[in-house]
C-alpha positions as CSV (number, residue, x, y, z in Angstrom):
1,M,-14.6,16.1,11.2
2,P,-13.3,15.9,7.7
3,V,-16.0,16.2,5.0
4,S,-15.1,15.0,1.5
5,T,-15.7,17.6,-1.1
6,R,-15.1,15.3,-4.1
7,V,-15.7,11.8,-5.2
8,S,-14.0,9.4,-2.8
9,L,-11.6,6.6,-3.9
10,A,-14.2,4.1,-3.0
11,D,-16.8,5.8,-5.2
12,Q,-14.2,6.1,-8.0
13,L,-13.5,2.3,-7.8
14,R,-17.3,1.6,-8.0
15,M,-18.1,4.0,-10.8
16,S,-15.0,4.0,-13.1
17,S,-14.5,1.4,-15.9
18,A,-10.8,2.4,-16.1
19,P,-8.2,1.1,-13.6
20,I,-6.9,3.5,-11.0
21,F,-3.2,4.0,-10.0
22,G,-1.5,5.0,-6.8
23,F,2.0,5.5,-5.4
24,E,3.2,4.7,-1.9
25,F,6.1,6.6,-0.3
26,F,7.8,6.3,3.1
27,P,8.6,9.2,5.4
28,P,12.1,10.7,4.7
29,K,14.6,10.6,7.6
30,D,16.5,13.8,6.8
31,D,16.7,16.9,4.5
32,Q,18.3,14.9,1.7
33,G,15.4,12.4,1.9
34,V,12.9,15.2,1.8
35,A,14.5,16.6,-1.3
36,R,14.4,13.1,-2.9
37,L,10.8,12.6,-2.0
38,T,9.9,16.1,-3.4
39,R,11.7,15.3,-6.7
40,T,10.0,11.9,-6.9
41,V,6.5,13.3,-6.4
42,Q,7.1,16.0,-9.0
43,H,8.3,13.3,-11.6
44,L,5.3,11.0,-10.8
45,E,2.7,13.7,-10.7
46,S,2.9,14.0,-14.5
47,L,1.5,10.4,-14.7
48,A,-1.7,11.7,-13.1
49,P,-2.1,9.1,-10.3
50,D,-5.4,8.8,-8.6
51,F,-3.9,8.7,-5.1
52,V,-0.6,8.8,-3.1
53,S,0.2,7.6,0.4
54,V,2.9,7.7,3.1
55,T,3.7,4.7,5.3
56,Y,3.3,5.0,9.1
57,G,6.2,4.0,11.3
58,A,6.3,1.9,14.5
59,N,7.9,4.6,16.7
60,G,7.1,8.2,17.5
61,S,9.7,10.0,15.5
62,S,8.9,8.2,12.2
63,R,5.1,8.9,12.9
64,Q,5.8,12.6,13.0
65,R,7.8,12.3,9.8
66,T,4.8,10.5,8.2
67,I,2.5,13.3,9.2
68,A,4.9,16.0,7.9
69,A,5.3,14.1,4.5
70,T,1.5,13.6,4.3
71,E,1.0,17.3,4.8
72,R,3.6,18.0,2.0
73,L,1.7,15.7,-0.4
74,R,-1.5,17.5,0.4
75,E,0.1,20.5,-1.3
76,T,-0.1,18.7,-4.6
77,S,-3.2,18.1,-6.7
78,I,-3.2,14.4,-5.9
79,R,-5.6,12.7,-3.5
80,T,-3.7,11.7,-0.4
81,V,-4.4,8.6,1.6
82,A,-3.0,8.8,5.1
83,H,-1.6,5.6,6.7
84,L,-2.4,4.7,10.3
85,T,-1.4,1.7,12.4
86,C,-2.3,0.7,15.9
87,A,0.9,-1.1,16.8
88,S,2.5,0.2,20.1
89,Q,0.0,3.1,20.5
90,A,-2.7,4.1,22.9
91,V,-6.1,5.1,21.5
92,S,-5.4,8.7,22.6
93,E,-2.4,8.7,20.3
94,L,-4.4,7.4,17.4
95,N,-7.1,10.0,17.9
96,A,-4.4,12.7,18.1
97,T,-2.9,11.6,14.8
98,L,-6.4,11.6,13.2
99,D,-6.8,15.1,14.5
100,Q,-3.6,16.1,12.8
101,Y,-4.7,14.5,9.5
102,T,-8.0,16.3,9.7
103,A,-6.2,19.6,10.2
104,V,-4.4,19.3,6.9
105,G,-7.6,18.2,5.1
106,V,-7.0,14.4,4.8
107,D,-10.3,12.4,4.3
108,H,-8.9,9.0,3.3
109,V,-7.1,6.7,5.7
110,L,-5.4,3.3,5.2
111,A,-6.0,1.5,8.5
112,I,-3.5,-1.2,9.2
113,R,-2.7,-3.1,12.4
114,G,1.0,-2.7,11.7
115,D,4.0,-4.7,12.9
116,M,5.9,-4.6,16.2
117,P,9.3,-2.8,16.0
118,G,10.9,-6.2,15.5
119,G,9.1,-6.7,12.2
120,P,6.2,-8.8,10.9
121,T,7.4,-12.0,12.5
122,A,7.7,-10.5,16.0
123,P,4.9,-11.6,18.3
124,W,2.1,-9.1,18.4
125,Q,1.5,-7.3,21.7
126,Q,-1.5,-5.1,22.2
127,H,-0.8,-1.7,23.8
128,P,-2.4,-1.7,27.3
129,N,-4.4,1.3,26.2
130,G,-4.6,0.5,22.6
131,L,-6.4,-1.7,20.1
132,A,-6.2,-5.4,19.3
133,N,-6.3,-5.4,15.6
134,A,-7.1,-3.6,12.3
135,T,-10.8,-4.2,12.6
136,E,-10.9,-2.2,15.8
137,L,-8.8,0.5,14.1
138,V,-11.3,0.7,11.2
139,R,-14.1,1.2,13.7
140,L,-12.1,3.9,15.5
141,V,-11.3,5.8,12.3
142,K,-14.9,5.6,11.1
143,S,-16.2,6.9,14.5
144,H,-13.7,9.8,14.4
145,G,-14.9,11.4,11.2
146,D,-16.3,11.0,7.7
147,Y,-13.3,9.1,6.3
148,C,-13.1,6.8,3.3
149,V,-11.2,3.9,4.9
150,G,-9.0,1.3,3.2
151,V,-7.2,-1.7,4.6
152,A,-4.5,-4.2,3.8
153,A,-5.0,-7.5,2.0
154,F,-2.6,-10.5,1.8
155,P,-2.2,-12.4,-1.5
156,D,0.6,-14.5,0.1
157,P,-0.4,-15.6,3.6
158,H,0.4,-13.2,6.4
159,P,3.7,-14.5,8.0
160,E,2.2,-14.5,11.5
161,H,-0.3,-17.3,10.9
162,R,0.3,-18.4,7.2
163,D,-3.4,-19.2,6.8
164,P,-4.9,-17.8,3.6
165,D,-8.5,-18.6,4.6
166,L,-8.0,-16.7,7.9
167,D,-6.6,-13.7,5.9
168,A,-9.8,-13.7,3.8
169,R,-12.0,-13.8,6.9
170,L,-10.1,-11.0,8.5
171,L,-10.5,-8.9,5.4
172,L,-14.3,-9.5,5.6
173,D,-14.3,-8.5,9.2
174,K,-12.6,-5.2,8.3
175,V,-15.1,-4.5,5.5
176,E,-18.0,-5.2,7.9
177,A,-16.4,-2.7,10.3
178,G,-16.5,0.0,7.6
179,A,-13.6,-0.5,5.2
180,E,-14.4,0.4,1.6
181,F,-11.4,-0.7,-0.3
182,A,-8.2,-2.8,0.2
183,I,-4.6,-2.6,-1.1
184,S,-2.6,-5.8,-1.2
185,Q,0.9,-6.4,0.2
186,L,3.5,-7.1,-2.4
187,F,3.5,-10.4,-4.3
188,F,5.1,-11.7,-7.5
189,D,2.7,-14.5,-8.7
190,P,-0.6,-13.2,-10.2
191,D,-2.4,-16.4,-9.1
192,S,-1.7,-15.4,-5.5
193,Y,-3.8,-12.3,-6.1
194,F,-6.6,-14.0,-8.0
195,D,-6.8,-16.7,-5.4
196,L,-7.2,-14.1,-2.7
197,V,-10.0,-12.4,-4.6
198,E,-11.8,-15.7,-5.1
199,R,-11.5,-16.6,-1.4
200,V,-12.9,-13.2,-0.5
201,R,-15.7,-13.3,-3.0
202,D,-16.7,-16.8,-1.8
203,L,-17.4,-15.2,1.6
204,G,-19.8,-12.8,-0.1
205,C,-17.5,-9.8,0.1
206,Q,-17.2,-7.5,-2.9
207,V,-14.7,-5.0,-1.7
208,P,-12.3,-3.7,-4.4
209,I,-8.8,-5.1,-3.8
210,I,-6.0,-3.0,-5.5
211,P,-2.9,-5.1,-6.1
212,G,0.4,-3.7,-4.7
213,I,3.3,-3.8,-7.1
214,M,7.0,-3.6,-6.1
215,P,9.3,-2.3,-8.8
216,L,12.3,-4.7,-8.9
217,T,15.5,-2.6,-8.8
218,S,17.8,-4.8,-6.7
219,L,17.8,-8.6,-6.1
220,N,19.1,-8.2,-2.5
221,Q,16.5,-5.5,-1.7
222,I,13.6,-7.6,-3.1
223,Q,14.8,-10.7,-1.2
224,R,14.9,-8.7,2.0
225,F,11.3,-7.4,1.5
226,T,10.0,-10.9,0.6
227,E,11.6,-12.4,3.7
228,L,9.8,-9.7,5.8
229,S,6.5,-9.9,4.1
230,G,6.3,-13.7,3.5
231,A,5.8,-13.1,-0.3
232,A,7.3,-15.9,-2.5
233,L,9.9,-14.8,-5.0
234,P,9.5,-17.1,-8.0
235,A,12.6,-18.9,-9.3
236,Q,12.2,-17.4,-12.8
237,V,12.1,-13.9,-11.4
238,V,15.4,-14.6,-9.5
239,E,17.0,-16.1,-12.6
240,R,16.0,-13.1,-14.9
241,L,17.4,-10.6,-12.4
242,R,20.6,-12.6,-11.8
243,A,21.2,-12.7,-15.5
244,A,21.8,-9.0,-15.4
245,G,24.9,-9.5,-13.2
246,D,26.2,-6.3,-11.7
247,D,24.8,-4.0,-14.3
248,A,22.4,-1.9,-12.1
249,E,20.7,-0.2,-15.0
250,R,20.0,-3.6,-16.7
251,V,18.7,-5.0,-13.4
252,R,16.3,-2.2,-13.1
253,H,15.1,-2.5,-16.7
254,I,14.6,-6.3,-16.4
255,G,12.8,-5.7,-13.1
256,S,10.6,-3.1,-14.7
257,R,9.8,-5.6,-17.5
258,I,8.9,-8.3,-14.9
259,A,6.7,-5.8,-13.0
260,S,4.9,-4.6,-16.1
261,E,4.2,-8.2,-17.2
262,L,2.6,-8.8,-13.7
263,A,0.7,-5.6,-13.9
264,V,-0.7,-6.4,-17.4
265,T,-1.8,-9.9,-16.2
266,L,-3.6,-8.4,-13.2
267,L,-5.4,-5.7,-15.1
268,R,-6.5,-8.0,-17.9
269,G,-7.7,-10.4,-15.1
270,G,-10.0,-7.7,-13.7
271,A,-7.9,-6.0,-11.0
272,P,-9.4,-2.5,-10.4
273,G,-6.0,-0.8,-10.5
274,L,-2.5,-0.9,-9.1
275,Q,-0.5,0.7,-6.3
276,F,3.3,1.0,-6.7
277,F,5.6,0.8,-3.7
278,T,8.0,3.4,-5.1
279,Q,10.7,3.4,-2.3
280,N,10.7,7.2,-2.9
281,R,12.2,6.8,-6.4
282,S,10.5,7.5,-9.7
283,T,12.6,5.9,-12.5
284,A,11.4,2.3,-12.2
285,T,7.8,3.3,-11.7
286,R,7.8,5.6,-14.7
287,E,9.5,2.8,-16.8
288,I,6.8,0.4,-15.8
289,F,4.1,2.9,-16.8
290,S,5.7,3.3,-20.2
291,M,5.7,-0.4,-20.7
292,L,2.1,-0.7,-19.7
293,L,1.2,1.9,-22.3
294,E,3.1,0.0,-24.9
295,R,1.1,-3.1,-24.1
296,R,-2.2,-1.3,-24.0
297,W,-3.3,-3.7,-21.3
């Protein structure tokens, strides 16, 4: 069983008066992707993030790439949060993955139900020897070892049910199962996050919810992500990005400005920190950080 030798992320969230920051990566598909991820981590490590994580795929090959990338991140000085999903997997496979995480010293897990290979709108099907939902996954992870467990939260309603009150109740269920913090899916309207926090607090749940921030580097890319996630892309965001035309550098700069404005509003509104969905690139995230420092949130 992993035994934490330092303050956990949950403890830090409880004790620190300063916001915490994290970066999410995805597992590279080839040697070129590995090299890009390595460069990105090196560039972002100088920002002294509180944690990093690697997403967990819906098929066997990408899962092994996740484990390999997680092991690589463990070689840095940054706390590593390992992703784990229960989609299309038997309990025996989940336990085997946890054993691999334990072997490389991981003691933080982000437990997510995950989507079927067809995406978040594809009907959910429980593996015949698997788990039904993220709540059961949290219980499994907590029973496997002394892990600090995080879960997903949805500022915009999950596309499967589109019921914000249900999303809040499910988050409460996961916390009661042992989750100690939550990281939100991407969103672009700060009120979506604040409304989620209010719904969860009204249920008597005080779990810290870290907002997830997507650096805006391409309008087409962002529209694709929002279609998959169910997040609403505000008209003013689209207009500002389209105003940059085909100038990729200007699009990225405007997107960074939009993301920094969102981040400042969230932090000033009491968010305990931020996680950036980096897409394995560092330029936009570093630009947003610079803008945050300028604004002294």
